N, C-alpha and C positions, 0 to 999 in steps of 0.2 A: 595211578589205584585211584579206583573212586572209593569213596568213603561215605554211607549215607548216614545225615544231617540226624542227631540223638530226635530227639520228642523234648525235649525239655535239656535242656545245658546245665552245668551241676558247673555254680562257681571253683576254680582251681586252688585261688590263696584264704578258701576262708579257711580256720579253724574244723581242725578233728573232732567227729562227736565224740562224746562219752556219755559215763552212764546218768540218770536222771528219769524223771518224771517225764509221761506227754500222758495225751489226752487224746484216745483214739478218734482217727473222724472230727474231727475238729481242729481250725485254728485256733492262735492263741494270741490275745497282745493286741493294743488299737491297733498297728500298724496290717494285719494280719495284709488285708486288701492291697498293701500296697508293695506289700515286702515277697519275698519268695519263701513259702515252708525252705526248712530245715532240712526237710525229707518224706518223701508220700511214697504211699506203694501200692498201686491198684489193681486189681485182677479181673478180669470178663471172662468168660468163656465162648466161643470165638468156634464156627461151624471151619471144616477144609478150607472149603470152596470161597472163606472171606477171609481169609488168611494174607493170600495176595497182594489186597489192596490194599491193604496193612501198610507194606516192606515198599511198591514199586510204584513205581511213576505209572502211576491211574487215567482211562480216556474216561472220559464224564462230560455227559451233556450239560452246559450252563443254564443258569433262567433266559432262555431265552436267545442261546445264540442253539443249536447244535452244528454247527455247522465241522468239530470236529470230528465226531461222532460218524459222520454223513461222510465225512473223508476216510475217515482206520475203515467206514465195512465196507467201501469200493474197496482200500486196498487189499484186507484178506480177501476178498471176495474176486482174487484173481490179477490186483495192482492196481493203479494210479498213479494219475501226472497232478501235482499243483505248484503256483506259483505261489514263491514268500519270498521275506530280506532271509531268512533264517528255519532251518530244520521245522518243520511245525512237531514232528515226536523224536524221539530224542533216535540214533543208529546204535544198530548192536548190542540192547541197553531189553530184559525185559521189560517188557508192558504189560497191566493188568484190562479188559478188556472184558467185559460180559461176565462168558460164563469161561474164560480161555486167559492164555498168558499166549503172548508172542512176540520173536524177535522183527523188529525192522532195520528195511536195508536201502539205499537212495544211491542212488545219481543226478548230478547236474547235468544237464541235456541242454541247458538254454542258459544264459545270462544275458538280461537288458537295463539297461542303464537307468536312472530311476530318482526318482527326489522323494522325501520325506518333509513335508511340512511338519511344524507343531503353533496346530491355530483353534485361535475361541471363538467358539459358537455359543455367543455368550447375551445377558439379558440387556431388552436396550433400556437404559435407564431414562431417556429421554426423549426427546423424540426425533420419533424413523425423516431424512431429509429422502423426499422422494428422490430425489435426482441422483443417488449415492444409494438407491433400491433395488431390487429385482426380485421377483417372483417363481418361486422357488421351481413352479413349472415350466417358466423361462429357458432354466440355468440349463447349460449344456450334456447332455448325457454321460457324462464322466465324471463331470461336478453330481449330479442328480444321484449315481452310482456307491462315490466315498461318503457319503452323506448317509446315503442305504449302508452301506455297510455299519455303517461306527451305530444304526437305529436312529437318527435322529431326519432322518426324510421325510416324517410329522412336525417337524420343527419341536420336538417334546419331547423329553425335556432339553432345557439350551443351557446356560450358565455351566459348563464344560470345558474345559481341553484335552483337546488329542492332535493323531498326528492323521494326517491324509500323505495317501501315495503318489504319485503321479509319477509313469515312467516319464522319457524324452516324447512320446509321439499326444502322448492324453494330456499332458502339458500345454503342450502345441493349439486342440481344441477347446481347452478353461478358458474361463474366463472370471474364474477364482487366484489363480496361482500362472508365475509368480506371484505378478503385479496385478493384486486385485482392482477390478474394475469397480467391485461394488464396498458398502460397508456394508450394508445389512441385506437379508435374506427379511421376505414376507410368503408368507401359507395363506390361499384362499378361504382358512379358517378365523386371520385378523392374526394369528401369533406370527408374532417377531423376530427375529435374534438379529444381532452386530451380526460382521463377523474379520477377524483381524490372525492377519498372521505374526505369527513372532520370533519363529526363524525358515533355517528349511538346509537339510544338508543332503549330497550326495549317500546314493546306495544305490546297489543291484535288486535287481529280483531278479531271482532266478524260478525255473519249469524240475522242480522235481517228480523226477520216476521216483517210487515205490514198489517193493515191494515185499511181503510179509511171512511168515516158517510161522507154523505155532509148534513152541511150545512146550505147552498140557496144555489140559485142559486145569480148571481154577483148584479143581476137589482133586488134582493128584499132583499140581506143584503144592497145594499146604501140606495136603499127604505130607511129600520130601520133608516140606518143613521142618513138618511137625518131628516126623522122624528123626532129624539133621538135628535138630537145634530144640528141642526140648528134655527136661533135666527134671530129676525126682528130687521133691522135699520130704520125706521123711526121717520119722524116730524125734519128730521135732518136741523141744520141753514146751510146757502146759502156755506158758505167756509168749510163744512162735508161734499156738496155734492158736491162738486168740486177735494175735495181731490181721496174723489172714482168714480168722473169721470177716474180723469185720472187714478187710476191703474187700473179702468180696458180697457181703450182705449188705454192709452198711454205707459200701462206696468207697470212696479213699481211704485206705489212715495214712491222715496227714501229721507230723509234725509240724505246728507252727513255726515263726520267725522268731517268736521268745522262746523258746522253747524248746526242753534238753530232749532230745533221745533215750530213750531207757535203754538197757548194755542188752535187752529182750530186743530189741528192733533191731542194731548192732548186731548183734549174733545171727538174728534171722539174713539182713542186707547183705555179712558177709559167707554165708553159702551162697553166693550167685554168685564170688568170686572167682574164674579159669571158667565158665558157662557163657557160651558163644552168645551173646545176644542176635536175635530173630532178623534175619538182613536176605535178600534176596537171591536168587543159586547164584546168582553168577557176580554176585559183591562179596569183598571182603569182610569184615564184621570189624565194630567197636572196636578199642582197643579197655573202656573207661567203664565204672560200676556201673552207673549212669546210662542205665536206656531200656528197652523192649526186650522181655522176653519169653517163651515158653518154657510157661511152668507142670508137671503136672503135680500134685499130690493130693490127696487119695482118692473117689474113682475118676477127676476131671482135670484135663487140661484146661490151662489155660494162659491168654493175652499178658500178658504182665508188665506190667508200667511203674519201671524201678526210678530215682529223682533224691541221690540225695546230695549236697553242699558240697561235700568231700569227698576225698578219694582215695581215705585216709582214716578208716573208721577203730576207731580204740575204744576200748572201756575201762575205765578206772571204779575200785571198788571203795563200798562207805559214800 
């Protein structure tokens, strides 16, 4: 059974919430920045088309690297193959991408023995020993390609640890692995880096053949989510309405770690019980109270985050 992780995890061993005073929209106590709030309620309006990215694995470009989006484009354009030690995308799971939701499947069509090396491309703290140095331009192509794949082909930035992957055939062409012939790499612009191999382990480079099926447009998927998961908050006492108003207009309604939630908040939170949290249509929902919901209130539908530190809310009079 696949379970979606909560946006915020509630502590299971903390005392139940009891009645008292609360400060709308603010954290109380000097340790507020370090401690989790007792409760938090946040509401925001979202178009149906934006709902899938809230609950699904989502493919987006990352800064300086759009390789995954390019691969996804090829897959949904008729299928594609790619090489990796692990599947680059989840299989048989709804995936959000741009204005659609897709489900991918793959088969491994080739397995190639390989070795992954834990390496450091480090800052040179002493002088470069010329006899142990090589110009980047003089490295074999397989070594240059690994540097380029990690954004290190220009020598900047250095001072990082990462892993380089070589197939058995590529390893035979390398001067850097398995036993490096050099301790330093230099570039034409004067950049220098120390080269260190920390560890190595065997792995397999798989060739994956991917195909895709579109499940729905993002808007249609979001509409299905809204129709399935949304529930109405109506007939609320004024104190509960005030809490929702604060959460909608002023940002999250927060009960700080040194505060006690009011009866109104406890009663409002209890209205969420028995309602299914928002999640992917191919997944099972969470059973905890803390989580994300789709709430109908007055004339709007809100993406709602409720976080409480106890799964059992009680009130006391006085």
